[in-house]
Structure formats: C-alpha cells, structure tokens
C-alpha positions as CSV (number, residue, x, y, z in Angstrom):
1,M,17.0,172.8,142.7
2,L,17.0,172.7,146.4
3,L,18.7,170.1,148.2
4,T,17.4,169.5,151.4
5,K,20.5,168.2,154.2
6,N,17.9,167.7,156.5
7,R,14.0,167.1,157.2
8,L,12.3,169.9,158.9
9,D,8.8,170.9,159.4
10,N,9.0,174.4,161.1
11,L,11.4,176.9,161.1
12,P,12.8,177.7,164.9
13,L,11.2,180.2,166.7
14,E,14.3,182.5,167.2
15,F,13.5,183.3,163.3
16,R,10.4,185.1,163.9
17,K,11.8,188.5,164.3
18,Y,12.9,188.0,160.5
19,F,9.2,187.1,158.9
20,W,7.3,190.5,160.5
21,D,5.2,190.9,157.4
22,V,4.0,186.9,157.4
23,V,2.5,184.7,159.4
24,F,5.5,182.5,160.5
25,E,3.4,179.6,161.8
26,E,2.1,179.4,158.4
27,L,6.0,179.1,156.6
28,S,7.0,175.9,155.4
29,F,10.7,175.2,154.5
30,E,9.8,172.7,152.2
31,K,7.2,175.1,150.2
32,H,8.6,178.4,151.1
33,S,13.1,177.5,150.6
34,R,13.9,180.3,148.3
35,F,11.6,183.2,150.5
36,I,13.0,182.1,154.0
37,A,17.2,181.8,152.3
38,E,16.3,184.9,151.2
39,R,14.9,186.8,154.1
40,L,17.9,184.9,156.5
41,L,20.7,185.8,153.6
42,N,19.0,189.7,153.9
43,Y,19.1,190.3,157.3
44,G,19.8,186.7,159.1
45,D,22.9,186.6,161.8
46,M,25.5,184.3,161.9
47,S,23.4,181.7,163.8
48,A,20.5,181.9,161.1
49,I,23.3,181.9,158.4
50,K,24.5,178.5,159.9
51,W,21.1,177.1,160.0
52,L,20.2,177.7,156.6
53,L,24.0,176.5,155.3
54,S,23.5,173.0,157.8
55,H,19.7,172.6,155.5
56,V,20.6,173.2,151.9
57,D,23.7,172.8,149.9
58,K,26.0,175.3,148.9
59,Q,25.6,175.5,145.3
60,Y,21.2,175.9,145.6
61,I,22.6,179.4,147.7
62,Q,25.0,180.3,144.9
63,I,22.3,179.5,142.6
64,L,20.0,181.8,144.3
65,V,22.4,184.7,144.8
66,E,23.0,184.7,141.1
67,K,19.4,184.9,140.5
68,S,17.5,186.9,143.4
69,R,16.3,190.1,142.4
70,N,15.1,189.8,146.7
71,L,18.6,190.3,147.5
72,N,20.0,193.2,148.4
73,A,23.2,194.7,146.2
74,K,25.3,194.9,149.7
75,T,24.2,190.8,150.3
76,K,24.6,189.5,146.8
77,N,28.0,190.9,146.6
78,Y,28.9,189.8,150.1
79,W,27.9,186.0,148.8
80,K,29.5,186.2,145.7
81,I,32.7,187.0,147.2
82,V,32.1,183.9,150.0
83,F,31.4,181.8,147.6
84,T,34.0,182.5,145.2
85,Q,37.0,182.8,147.4
86,P,39.7,179.2,147.4
87,P,39.6,177.4,150.1
88,Q,42.4,178.0,152.7
C-alpha cells in the first residue's frame, strides 16, 4: 500500500526527462505511483530520489524493490543494501 506523505497532482516538470516514452502531462502520482517510483529509482538523480522519499514511506520503497520486475538488477541491489544497513 502506498502511503503518500503529501498530496500532489502533478510531477515536477524537471522529471519529464525520465518519462520520455509516455505523455508526461497525463501522469498522476495518485494513479501511477508504482510506475513513477520505479522509473525514478532506475533513472532518477539525487533530487528525484529525495523528492520520491519525501512523498512515500520508506516501507513502500522496500516492498517495491522486493517485488518489482521493472527495476534493473543493479538498482534493486543498491536499494536492498541501502535499506538493510543499520542506521549509524
């Protein structure tokens, strides 16, 4: 289940570059949260990742990483390591 921290209707315009193959204006975080999160995790820069983490719970990302078939292997491995390290 997606736990959105902040309600939003549109993605930031600077994310357009990550969604080259879809009509960007038709994307809705409420409707396409999984697709958007996967795309940002695969291709996003640090600001995109910070934006994503500020809008969804960490647990949502952990579950997505475990179950997703759309994340590439390096991305999955990276996020598994990030989320399994104990806090310092």
